[in-house]
C-alpha positions in Angstrom: 220.5 137.9 -38.0 219.0 139.2 -35.0 216.3 137.1 -33.0 212.9 139.6 -32.3 210.9 136.7 -31.1 211.4 135.7 -27.1 213.4 132.5 -26.4 212.9 129.6 -23.8 215.2 127.6 -21.7 213.9 124.3 -20.2 215.9 123.7 -16.9 218.0 126.1 -14.5 221.4 123.8 -14.5 224.5 124.8 -15.3 224.6 124.6 -18.5 221.0 125.8 -18.8 221.3 129.0 -17.1 224.8 129.8 -19.6 222.1 129.4 -22.7 219.9 131.3 -21.4 222.5 134.2 -20.4 224.5 133.9 -23.4 220.7 134.7 -25.8 219.9 137.6 -23.8 223.2 139.0 -23.9 222.5 139.8 -27.4 219.5 141.9 -26.5 216.9 139.1 -26.8 214.2 138.5 -24.2 214.9 135.4 -22.7 212.9 132.9 -20.6 214.5 130.4 -18.2 212.0 127.7 -16.7 212.2 126.0 -13.6 210.3 123.5 -11.7 211.2 126.0 -8.5 209.0 128.5 -8.1 211.2 129.9 -5.0 214.2 129.4 -6.9 213.3 131.5 -10.3 211.8 134.5 -8.2 215.8 134.4 -6.0 217.8 134.1 -9.5 215.0 137.4 -10.4 215.9 139.1 -7.2 219.8 138.4 -7.3 220.2 137.9 -11.2 222.6 134.9 -10.2 222.0 131.8 -10.0 224.3 131.0 -7.2 222.9 127.2 -6.6 224.7 126.1 -10.1 226.9 128.8 -11.4 228.1 131.3 -8.5 229.5 134.6 -9.7 228.6 134.7 -12.6 226.1 138.0 -13.3 222.7 137.2 -15.4 221.6 139.8 -18.1 218.4 142.4 -17.4 216.6 140.6 -20.5 216.6 136.9 -18.7 213.4 136.3 -16.5 212.8 133.0 -14.8 209.7 131.7 -14.3 208.1 128.7 -13.1 204.9 128.9 -15.5 205.6 126.6 -18.5 202.6 128.2 -20.4 204.2 131.6 -19.6 208.2 130.7 -20.6 206.8 129.3 -24.2 204.1 132.0 -24.9 205.3 133.6 -28.3 208.7 132.5 -28.7 209.9 130.3 -31.8 212.9 128.5 -30.3 213.0 126.3 -27.5 216.4 125.0 -25.5 216.1 121.4 -23.5 218.0 121.2 -20.8 216.5 119.3 -18.5 218.1 115.8 -17.3 217.1 112.7 -19.8 215.1 110.6 -17.3 212.7 114.3 -16.9 212.5 114.9 -20.9 210.1 112.9 -22.0 207.5 114.0 -19.4 208.4 117.6 -19.8 207.6 117.3 -23.9 204.3 116.1 -22.9 203.5 119.1 -21.3 205.0 121.0 -23.6 203.7 119.9 -26.8 200.1 121.2 -26.1 201.9 124.8 -25.9 203.8 124.5 -29.0 202.6 125.7 -32.7 204.1 123.8 -35.9 207.2 124.9 -36.5 209.1 126.2 -33.7 212.7 124.8 -32.9 213.3 122.2 -29.8 217.2 122.0 -29.8 218.1 119.4 -27.2 221.6 119.9 -24.9 220.9 117.2 -22.8 223.4 114.2 -23.3 222.0 110.6 -22.4 220.0 107.6 -23.5 216.2 106.6 -21.9 216.3 103.6 -19.7 213.4 101.1 -21.2 213.7 102.5 -25.4 216.9 103.2 -25.7 215.8 106.3 -27.2 218.2 109.1 -27.6 216.8 112.7 -26.8 215.8 114.2 -29.9 214.1 110.9 -30.6 211.6 111.6 -27.4 211.5 115.3 -29.2 210.1 114.3 -32.5 207.7 111.8 -31.0 206.3 114.1 -27.8 205.9 117.0 -29.8 205.3 115.9 -33.9 204.7 119.5 -34.7 208.4 120.8 -33.5 211.6 121.3 -36.0 214.7 119.1 -33.7 218.0 120.3 -33.4 220.8 118.8 -31.0 223.3 121.2 -28.8 226.4 119.0 -28.0 230.1 119.5 -27.8 233.3 120.1 -25.6 230.7 123.0 -23.3 232.0 122.6 -19.9 229.3 125.4 -18.4 231.8 126.7 -15.2 234.2 127.2 -18.3 231.8 129.0 -21.4 230.3 131.5 -17.9 234.1 132.6 -18.0 234.0 133.3 -21.3 236.8 130.6 -21.9 237.4 130.1 -26.0 235.0 127.1 -26.4 233.1 125.2 -29.7 230.4 123.3 -30.1 227.8 121.8 -32.6 224.9 121.9 -33.8 223.2 119.2 -35.2 219.9 119.2 -37.1 218.6 117.4 -40.7 217.0 121.5 -40.8 219.4 123.3 -42.6 217.0 127.3 -41.6 217.3 125.4 -37.8 221.0 124.8 -38.3 221.6 128.2 -39.9 219.4 130.3 -36.9 221.4 128.2 -33.8 224.3 129.3 -35.1 223.7 133.4 -35.3 222.2 132.8 -32.0 224.8 131.6 -30.1 227.6 132.9 -32.4 229.6 135.3 -30.0 233.2 135.8 -29.7 234.3 133.1 -27.6 231.4 130.5 -28.5 231.7 128.9 -31.6 229.3 127.4 -33.1 229.9 124.9 -36.5 227.4 122.7 -38.0 226.5 119.2 -39.0 223.6 117.1 -40.4 224.6 113.9 -38.6 221.7 114.4 -35.3 222.3 110.9 -33.6 226.1 111.2 -34.2 226.4 114.1 -32.8 223.9 113.3 -30.1 225.8 110.0 -29.3 229.3 111.5 -29.6 227.9 113.6 -26.2 226.3 110.4 -24.7 228.6 107.6 -25.2 231.8 109.8 -23.7 230.7 109.4 -20.0 230.9 105.5 -19.8 234.6 106.5 -20.8 235.1 109.4 -18.8 234.8 106.5 -16.1 237.6 104.4 -17.2 239.4 107.8 -17.5 239.3 108.6 -13.5 239.8 105.3 -13.0 243.4 105.0 -15.1 244.0 108.4 -13.3 243.1 107.2 -9.7 245.0 104.2 -10.6 248.3 106.4 -11.8 249.0 105.0 -15.3 250.9 106.7 -17.4 250.6 108.8 -20.1 251.0 105.4 -23.0 248.0 104.2 -21.6 246.1 107.6 -21.3 246.5 107.4 -24.9 245.5 104.0 -26.5 242.3 104.4 -23.7 240.9 107.4 -25.3 242.1 106.9 -29.1 240.0 102.6 -28.3 237.7 104.5 -26.4 236.3 106.8 -29.4 237.2 103.3 -31.7 234.4 101.8 -29.6 232.2 104.8 -29.9 232.1 104.9 -33.8 231.2 101.5 -34.3 228.5 101.6 -32.1 227.3 104.5 -33.4 227.9 103.2 -36.5 225.6 100.5 -36.2 223.1 103.1 -34.8 222.3 104.7 -38.2 225.4 107.5 -37.5 228.5 108.6 -40.0 231.9 107.6 -38.4 233.4 110.7 -39.2 231.2 112.8 -36.8 233.4 111.8 -34.1 236.6 113.3 -35.9 235.0 116.3 -35.0 234.1 118.8 -31.6 231.3 116.1 -30.9 233.1 113.5 -30.8 237.2 113.3 -30.3 236.7 116.9 -28.9 233.8 116.3 -26.6 235.9 112.7 -24.9 238.8 114.5 -24.3 237.3 117.2 -22.2 235.4 115.0 -20.5 238.3 112.6 -20.2 240.9 114.7 -19.0 238.6 117.1 -16.3 238.3 116.5 -13.1 234.9 118.4 -13.2 233.5 115.6 -15.0 231.0 113.5 -12.2 231.4 110.8 -14.8 235.8 111.0 -14.1 234.7 111.6 -10.6 233.1 108.8 -10.2 235.7 106.8 -12.0 238.4 108.2 -9.9 236.5 106.8 -6.2 235.9 103.6 -8.2 239.8 103.6 -8.3 240.4 104.4 -4.6 238.6 101.6 -4.1 235.3 102.4 -3.2 232.4 101.0 -4.2 229.7 102.2 -6.6 227.4 103.0 -3.9 230.0 104.9 -2.1 231.5 106.7 -5.2 228.0 107.8 -5.9 226.9 109.2 -2.2 230.2 111.2 -2.5 229.2 112.5 -5.7 225.5 113.3 -4.5 223.7 112.3 -7.6 224.6 109.5 -10.0 226.9 110.4 -12.9 225.2 109.6 -16.8 227.8 107.5 -17.4 227.1 105.0 -15.1 223.0 104.8 -16.5 224.4 104.6 -20.0 226.6 101.9 -19.1 224.5 99.6 -18.5 222.0 100.6 -20.9 225.1 100.6 -24.4 226.4 97.3 -23.2 223.1 95.6 -23.4 222.6 97.5 -26.4 226.1 96.0 -27.7 224.9 92.5 -27.2 221.6 93.0 -28.9 223.5 94.1 -32.1 226.6 92.3 -31.7 228.8 95.6 -31.7 232.4 94.4 -30.3 232.9 96.8 -27.2 235.7 95.7 -24.7 236.3 98.1 -22.7 232.5 98.6 -22.2 232.3 95.3 -21.3 235.5 95.5 -19.4 234.7 98.7 -17.7 231.3 97.0 -16.5 232.8 93.8 -15.0 234.6 96.8 -12.7 231.6 98.7 -11.8 229.0 96.5 -11.3 230.3 93.4 -10.7 233.7 94.1 -8.3 235.9 92.6 -10.6 239.6 93.4 -9.7 240.7 96.2 -12.2 243.9 94.8 -13.0 242.6 90.7 -14.2 240.0 92.6 -16.6 243.1 95.3 -17.7 244.8 92.1 -18.4 242.4 90.4 -19.9 241.8 92.9 -22.6 245.0 93.2 -23.4 244.7 89.8 -24.5 241.5 90.5 -26.6 241.3 90.6 -30.4 243.3 92.8 -32.2 241.4 95.0 -34.3 242.6 96.9 -37.2 243.3 100.6 -35.6 240.9 102.7 -38.2 238.2 100.3 -38.9 236.5 102.4 -41.5 239.4 102.6 -43.5 241.2 99.3 -43.0 237.3 97.2 -43.4 237.7 93.9 -41.0 236.6 90.8 -41.6 
């Protein structure tokens, strides 16, 4: 299938730029919306987003703009790639500019503070006339830019939307799988940021392969346990948006969350770790929000509790690890062997 209508991508960061360029390279007119007019002009002049994806040549079919109305004129598909804290405000601006039936695809991984809303929920509330989907998976933007083989998941209850996005993004190096479990896919992409901090901590401590393996598999158990309490399908976490995204985030020093955890493991305070990074990693905020929600819903999440004590209360890592090893031992795979 060939797209004839232009496509818009809202957000000129690394992933937004890469998604926009993949679409543009297929011969589709693509508008990359950015807040900063000067940055947009520079991208159009240089054919490169030097700040976020240096060395990545941009297609002539990609046009950057700071004019939101111009970016959305005549489009049928809109990708939303701005930080989670900016999504609701932007959608309130977008809503009057979209007609019924247009498609909004979130690539943002995060939870809104206060409401505990996922990005798809914000899109559905603020732009009720739109058809909503979520794109998530183990997708480090710089690797996609290098055309390394990558898989992702488009999740939506709308079958036509899934088909359209699969056709639009599929390429010899980028494979798009489909899911109808929007919350599961979205929670997988969000929750794994928490456990990337724990992975960074364990790496800084020089923990062995047995420890890393236990950490990742118990992280997966916690993620799926929490997601099921929110209405997701646990089997979603066996796929790219679950275990796939968890692996790449917990094993990559490129991950901001991993780097925060590593800095904490070296003895830095949270403030020092964030200052060294230059921005707050999404997992730091998500850790707070998920711990509160887990307590409210009575979901057993010992890794989240222990990590919270280390990150926010300054508890000694060795003591927290010792207490966690003394905790209740649940069944290995809970959705196979039910717990009482």
